[in-house]
C-alpha positions, 0 to 999 in steps of 0.5 A, a space after each residue: 732319500 725320501 722314505 714316506 711322504 703325507 699329504 693333506 692328511 685329514 682325521 676326525 673323530 665325531 666332531 673333533 679335528 685331530 689333524 687337518 691337511 697335514 703334509 711332510 715326509 720322512 727321509 732316510 737316517 731322520 729320527 722324528 720325535 711326534 709331540 703333543 698334548 694327551 688326545 691330540 691325535 698322536 696315536 692315530 696318526 701313527 695308525 695311519 701312518 701304519 695303514 692300521 686306521 684310514 685317514 677321513 681324506 689325503 695320502 700315505 705313500 711309501 717309497 717301492 720296497 720300503 718295509 715299516 713295522 709300528 710298536 703300539 703303545 698297549 701291546 694287543 696279543 692274543 691272550 691265548 697263545 704260547 710266546 713261541 706261538 705268537 712269534 710264529 704268527 707275528 712270522 707268517 709272512 716271513 715263514 711265507 718267504 722262507 717256505 717259498 724259497 725252499 720250496 723253489 730249491 727242492 724243484 730246482 734241484 729235482 726237476 731243473 729248468 729255466 721256469 725253476 731258475 726264474 722261481 728259485 731267482 725270485 724266491 732269492 730276491 724275496 730272501 734278500 729283501 726280507 734278511 731271511 737269511 740269518 733270522 733265527 739268529 737275529 730272533 735268538 739274539 733279540 729274545 736274549 737281549 729282551 729277557 724272553 727265555 720261557 717261549 712256553 709260557 702263555 701270553 696271558 702270564 706276562 706282565 705289562 713289561 714283558 708283554 712290551 719287551 716281546 713286542 718290541 722284539 717282534 717290532 725289531 727283528 726285520 730289521 724294518 726301514 722304518 720303525 714308527 714307535 708309540 711310547 717305546 719305553 713305557 714298562 721297560 727297566 732303565 736298564 732296557 731304556 739305555 740299551 734301546 737308546 743306543 741302538 736307535 742313535 745308530 745312524 741307519 735308523 728311521 724312526 717317528 717316535 711318540 715318547 715322554 722321556 726327554 733324554 731320549 728326546 735329547 740324545 736320539 732325536 734330531 727333528 721334532 713333530 709338534 701336533 697343535 690344534 690339528 696343525 704339524 709344526 717341524 723344528 730341526 734339533 733335538 727337543 731343547 732346541 724346540 722349546 726355544 724354536 717353539 716359543 720364538 714362533 709363538 713369539 711371533 704370533 703373537 705380535 702377528 695377532 696384535 698387530 691383527 688386532 689392531 688393524 681389526 678394530 681400526 677397520 671395524 670402526 670404517 666398516 661401522 660409518 660405510 655407507 649401505 651402498 657398496 662398491 666393489 673396491 668397499 667389497 674387497 676391503 670386508 673380505 680383508 677384513 674378515 681375513 684380519 679378524 680370523 687373525 685376531 681371533 687365532 690365538 689358542 691357548 693351552 690350559 695348563 694342568 693345576 695340581 695341589 693338595 691340601 696339606 694335612 700336618 705330619 706327625 713325629 712319626 712318619 713310616 718304620 720298616 724293621 726286618 722286613 722280608 717278603 718271597 713268592 715261592 722261590 723269588 726273595 724280592 725284599 730281605 730284610 729290609 730295615 728303614 726309618 722315614 723322615 719328614 720331607 724325603 723325597 726317595 726314588 726307586 730302580 731297579 730291573 723288572 721283577 726284582 719287587 718294587 711295586 711289591 714293595 709299595 703294596 707292603 707299605 700301603 698293606 695291600 699285601 702282607 710281609 712274610 715278616 718284619 714290622 711296618 709301621 705308619 704314624 697317626 698322621 700319615 694319610 697315604 696317596 698310592 698311585 699305582 702302574 695298573 690305574 682303577 677299575 672305571 666302568 667304560 660307559 661312566 661318565 667323567 664327572 660321575 667318576 669324581 662324584 662317587 669319591 666326593 662331591 665337594 673337595 675341602 682345599 684347607 684356607 682356600 675353602 673347598 672346590 665342587 667335582 666339577 671345578 677339580 676336574 677343570 683343574 685337571 684340564 677336563 673341559 665341560 665338554 669333557 666331563 660330561 663324555 663317557 671314560 671310553 672315549 678318553 685317551 691314554 694320558 686322560 685316563 692317567 690324568 683323572 687317575 692321578 686326580 682321585 689319588 690327589 683329591 684325598 689330600 695325602 701327605 706321602 705319595 707313593 707313585 708307581 710309573 706315573 710317568 707313563 702315557 702322560 704328555 710332555 706338557 702334564 709330566 712339566 706340571 707333575 715335575 713342578 708340583 713334586 718338587 713342591 711338595 711338602 710331604 714325603 715322596 716315594 718314586 718308582 720310575 724309568 724316567 731318569 729325566 724326572 728322577 734327577 728333578 724330583 727325588 734326592 736319594 734312592 732305593 735300589 733293588 739290586 735282586 735277591 732281595 738287597 735293596 740298596 740305599 743310594 745317597 744321589 739322584 739318578 744320573 749320579 748313580 748311573 756316573 757312580 756305576 760307571 766309575 765301578 765298572 771302570 775300576 773293576 777294568 782297572 783292577 781286572 788289568 792290573 790283575 791280568 798285568 801281575 799275573 803275566 808278569 809271575 808267569 814270564 818268570 816261570 819256565 812254560 811247561 806248555 803253551 795256551 795255543 800250540 804252534 799249529 793252533 796259532 796258526 789256525 787262530 790267525 787263518 780263521 781271522 782271515 778267513 771270515 773275513 774273506 766269506 763276509 767280503 764274498 758275501 757282501 759281493 754276492 748280495 751286491 749281484 743278486 740286487 743288480 737286476 741281471 737276468 741271469 737266472 742259472 747264475 742268481 740261482 748259484 749265487 743263493 746256493 753259495 751265500 748259504 752255504 757261506 752264511 753256515 761256514 762264517 758261523 762253524 768258523 766263528 765258533 771255532 775261533 771262539 774257542 781258540 780266542 779264549 785259549 789265546 
């Protein structure tokens, strides 16, 4: 079933073409990843699909009745609202539907008649369409799942991670038919990312997503769309399959261009010899030559990020932390932590949001003070700290001036030195981009500029706090390659599991309540150890239960946990709940059948409400008896 069609879509920003003549469709069950370099227009395309931004030309058509929701890369909330007020304003459309139904039900009960029946039937259909019957229950489940407990909290006090979780909860709440997701894993901890991965893997969910998470791309997506120089290329399969297919496509293109260049050279010689009097035949050959010439010059080569530092000598002492503790009020983040860092260590830092990972990095760089304990660095250590917050840059400042404020000439050891402009070229900022103001940079381009300002100081101890956020996949590959070959020490906070697996050799695991555990391995090895520990725990519980049951069976029982009447009630409830759910499904199918029997529609919608209440009551009682059983 086709959910969405796009025809001849064009979008430009000033003289820059983001995309041109795009044509594609989204079918039910499609799980599409949109990949491109930073600044190519990925986020813009999602906003156009969401009808938040207008294209310059072209059409976006949704199938009738299809509901869509956009998760933006950076949620833009009213800061002076509470979380509860924000959720209520987000639900304005749904509240309108439920209020309309309540009003129609009230009119039907007080002033019955054909008009009232028709109004109630229409309102009931809207309730079905928006899945509003059990909306409150789903809201509670999602808020609990995303650890949003205090709805009285002001939005302005939320962290980046909290805002992202809140935005994600509100996006998923209404069960839209198509999800448009812009970097959904940014600012989420690893536990939340793994939950989201399982959620999106469900067969009935349809989405188009921008993400740099390569495990997500491999495990969840079944189609890749690549936006390159304004043109869209589609590939069936996951990200690994895409890389192979892309390499094949580019090889075919290079072969065709080589042929065109050879033909162009031959035709150019003919044109040079051709007499001035041109026949119809010669004009046709000239037109063909122009097309060949265009093909011969069509090869586009992406600039590559070239990360480098002038490796400075590291002395015998690196960094020593002794009995370090840090709290904020009653929130204990780090308790009695001691560690002696060694040369060349590559340490990943993982843990839930809010357990102290960023605080730990700020303690090392002396941006904050420890409550107790000592932190001492070696005399030769030069820190390069890339923080989540980034740097504060004036929006009207030119890119070249941002770098020149730090240094106009950058020493590169034996390789001599670079000017600010030359260094920017290595970081994929063309001459034109260097003279642009910062306000015109994409999120990923800003991150790349920030990384430059960190590496310009030639650090021998890199501290990176979520460096993968907003970076495109090509840049991530180069950053990963750089870190693998980096000779200094590395401390890396990241939620990117693939990135962690390929750049670090052991981890600090922040477990909460100040506990920091040193794990000897990468993230996948850590995940496997957790799974093994959980399996052992389940086996222990099973064995303990077996022993208890064996010992209990040898002792005369004074009273069973469930009486005979309770046992019969327990068994009966299971059948009743199943029967009610079947009836509810049949009734909803009847309401969707298009019948115009308004009296029957009214009875049906009232019965659906009754069933939902009955199921809730019976489920509560079933759970009570289940615990006893």
